[in-house]
DRENDO-1510 file (C-alpha; in Angstrom, 1 decimal, always signed):
<recs>
REC; n; res; u; v; w
REC; 1; MET; +0.4; +0.1; -0.1 .
REC; 2; GLY; +0.5; +3.3; -0.5 .
REC; 3; VAL; +1.9; +6.4; +1.6 .
REC; 4; THR; -0.8; +9.2; +1.9 .
REC; 5; LYS; +0.5; +12.6; +3.5 .
REC; 6; VAL; -2.0; +15.7; +4.2 .
REC; 7; ASN; -1.9; +19.5; +5.9 .
REC; 8; MET; -3.9; +19.7; +9.1 .
REC; 9; HIS; -6.2; +22.3; +6.6 .
REC; 10; GLN; -7.0; +19.6; +4.0 .
REC; 11; ALA; -6.9; +16.6; +6.9 .
REC; 12; LYS; -9.7; +18.4; +8.2 .
REC; 13; SER; -11.5; +18.4; +5.2 .
REC; 14; GLN; -11.8; +15.4; +4.5 .
REC; 15; LEU; -10.8; +13.2; +7.6 .
REC; 16; SER; -14.1; +10.2; +6.2 .
REC; 17; GLN; -12.0; +9.8; +3.3 .
REC; 18; LEU; -8.2; +9.7; +4.9 .
REC; 19; VAL; -9.7; +7.0; +7.1 .
REC; 20; GLU; -11.2; +4.9; +4.5 .
REC; 21; LYS; -7.5; +4.6; +3.1 .
REC; 22; ALA; -6.4; +3.5; +6.3 .
REC; 23; LEU; -8.9; +1.2; +7.2 .
REC; 24; ALA; -7.6; -0.6; +4.6 .
REC; 25; GLY; -3.9; -0.9; +5.6 .
REC; 26; GLU; -2.7; +3.0; +3.8 .
REC; 27; ARG; -0.5; +5.2; +5.8 .
REC; 28; VAL; -1.8; +8.1; +6.2 .
REC; 29; VAL; +0.5; +11.1; +7.8 .
REC; 30; ILE; -0.9; +14.3; +8.9 .
REC; 31; ALA; +1.8; +17.1; +8.8 .
REC; 32; ARG; +1.9; +20.9; +10.1 .
REC; 33; ALA; +3.1; +23.7; +7.5 .
REC; 34; GLY; +4.2; +19.6; +5.6 .
REC; 35; GLU; +6.6; +17.7; +8.3 .
REC; 36; PRO; +4.9; +15.6; +9.7 .
REC; 37; VAL; +2.9; +15.5; +12.9 .
REC; 38; VAL; +0.8; +12.2; +13.3 .
REC; 39; ASP; -0.1; +9.1; +11.5 .
REC; 40; LEU; -3.7; +7.9; +11.3 .
REC; 41; VAL; -3.9; +4.6; +11.4 .
REC; 42; ALA; -6.9; +1.9; +11.6 .
REC; 43; HIS; -7.8; +0.3; +16.0 .
REC; 44; LYS; -7.0; -2.8; +16.5 .
REC; 45; PRO; -9.9; -5.2; +18.6 .
REC; 46; VAL; -8.3; -6.2; +21.6 .
REC; 47; ARG; -7.5; -10.7; +21.8 .
REC; 48; VAL; -7.0; -11.4; +25.3 .
REC; 49; THR; -6.5; -15.1; +25.4 .
REC; 50; PHE; -4.6; -17.6; +27.5 .
REC; 51; GLY; -2.8; -21.3; +27.4 .
REC; 52; LEU; -2.5; -23.5; +25.3 .
REC; 53; GLY; -4.4; -24.8; +21.6 .
REC; 54; LYS; -7.6; -27.0; +23.4 .
REC; 55; HIS; -7.4; -25.6; +26.7 .
REC; 56; GLU; -7.0; -22.0; +25.2 .
REC; 57; ALA; -10.0; -19.3; +26.7 .
REC; 58; GLU; -10.7; -16.0; +25.4 .
REC; 59; CYS; -11.1; -13.8; +28.3 .
REC; 60; ASP; -14.3; -10.9; +28.1 .
REC; 61; PRO; -12.7; -7.3; +26.9 .
REC; 62; GLU; -15.2; -5.5; +28.8 .
REC; 63; ILE; -13.7; -7.2; +31.9 .
REC; 64; PHE; -9.7; -7.7; +31.3 .
REC; 65; ASP; -8.5; -4.5; +29.8 .
REC; 66; GLY; -5.7; -5.3; +28.7 .
REC; 67; THR; -1.7; -6.4; +29.6 .
REC; 68; ASP; +0.4; -4.6; +31.7 .
REC; 69; GLN; +3.1; -3.3; +30.0 .
REC; 70; ASP; +5.5; -3.6; +32.8 .
REC; 71; ILE; +4.8; -7.5; +32.9 .
REC; 72; ASN; +5.0; -7.1; +29.0 .
REC; 73; GLU; +8.9; -6.4; +29.5 .
REC; 74; LEU; +9.7; -8.7; +32.1 .
REC; 75; PHE; +8.4; -11.1; +29.9 .
REC; 76; TYR; +8.8; -9.8; +27.0 .
REC; 77; GLN; +11.9; -7.8; +27.6 .
REC; 78; GLY; +11.4; -5.6; +25.1 .
REC; 79; SER; +10.8; -8.5; +22.3 .
REC; 80; ASP; +7.4; -7.4; +19.1 .
REC; 81; GLN; +5.0; -9.5; +21.4 .
</recs>
């Protein structure tokens, strides 16, 4: 996919189209005075599972609000999880 770079004013007037591009997997960069300041990215739902294989169970995100950054660092030591 390509990269779309727009200035803040253009982003304001074309937000719906830019969101569609981000949802389609395109990288959308919003700039201020030509300098990139933010990326528009699609939200990915959190899926939390416990266990392995046939003993794996999915946790309700309404109850479990995600993993703790400190615990992740202890287990994964900065690697991509």
